[in-house]
C-alpha positions, 0 to 999 in steps of 0.5 A: 076702883082697881078691879082686883083690889075691889074683889079682894076687899069684897072677899074679906080683905088682904089684911085678914087674908094675911092672918091666915095660913091654913084651911080645912073644908068638907067637900064633894068633887063630882062630875062627868069627867070622873064617870068618863074615866070610870073613877066616879065616887072617889071624892064624895064626902071628903075633907081637904086640908091645906096651906094658904101660901104653899101648894100642899093639901091632903084629901081624906078619905081617899080612895077608900076609908082608912087611906088618904092622899097628899098633894104637892104639884109634883108629887101625889101619894096615897097613904094608910091611916098611919101615914105609910105610903102605899102609892106614889105618882110618877108621870101620871101617863094614864087616868088613875086615883093619883091623877084624880088627886092632882086634878081635884087638889089643883081645883080646891087649892086655887079656889080656896085661895082666890082671889087673894092669890092673884095679888102675888107679885108674880101674877100678871093681871089686866082689866079688859072690856066688860061682859054682859050676861043674864042682864048684868054687866061684869068687869073682866080681868085677864089673868096669867099664872106664874109657872110656880103655881100648879093650875089647870091652865095659865091664862084665864079670864075672871069676871066680877060683878059691880060689887066685886063678887067673882061670878065666872071664870073662863079657863081650860084644863090642860090635863083634859086636852085643853077644851074651853070651859066656863066655871061659875062660883055660886052661893057665897057664905062667910067663914072666919071673915072670908067669903067663899063660893060654896058651889062651883060648876064647870061646863063646856064653853061654846063658840059663842062664849056661853056655857053648855049646860047640858053636862057638868064636867066638874062640880065642887061643893063645900059644906063647911070651911075653916080658915086658921 
């Protein structure tokens, strides 16, 4: 079976995904990247709400109780609880709360729409040779994102087991200098007939294409997800 078709079927099926327009999730987004820039703790215990087709998302609370952030690929804002803007993104030339919003929202939106997003006509996908890890053989999909989608980096490699579960993603984060990374989706749960990995761990990728587990660059944890 075609790898992408198998993966989509395993994660809930395209027919079910086409019925969905929004998502809401309780999440924590942690990791050493925030500590490095002195911005740790801003994304502990937040609620993210977004659209399944267009890249729009809110993070509440952020960066402090009583305020929240809104994200679109070219505009991030921090607002009061009443919706009054208090800060808006420009070129994001330095690390600040709005840059945190951009990086975190990219991660959340792309993970909660995966793997269904890859079936869009403007994506380029191609199955490449298999990969062996931890005694398993995984099928691999080379993925090129279109410029219309805001993502960490446009060229990625996705790994799936023989049942179609997403097991690993090789990518880079251009905003962080483009070092090679390994991302592991873990602990699948079903919500509204869609399968979601509840944990994502991102590590540096070694020259042997394995993960350096000594430090966790990013950690994304969901505790509840609703699709509607």
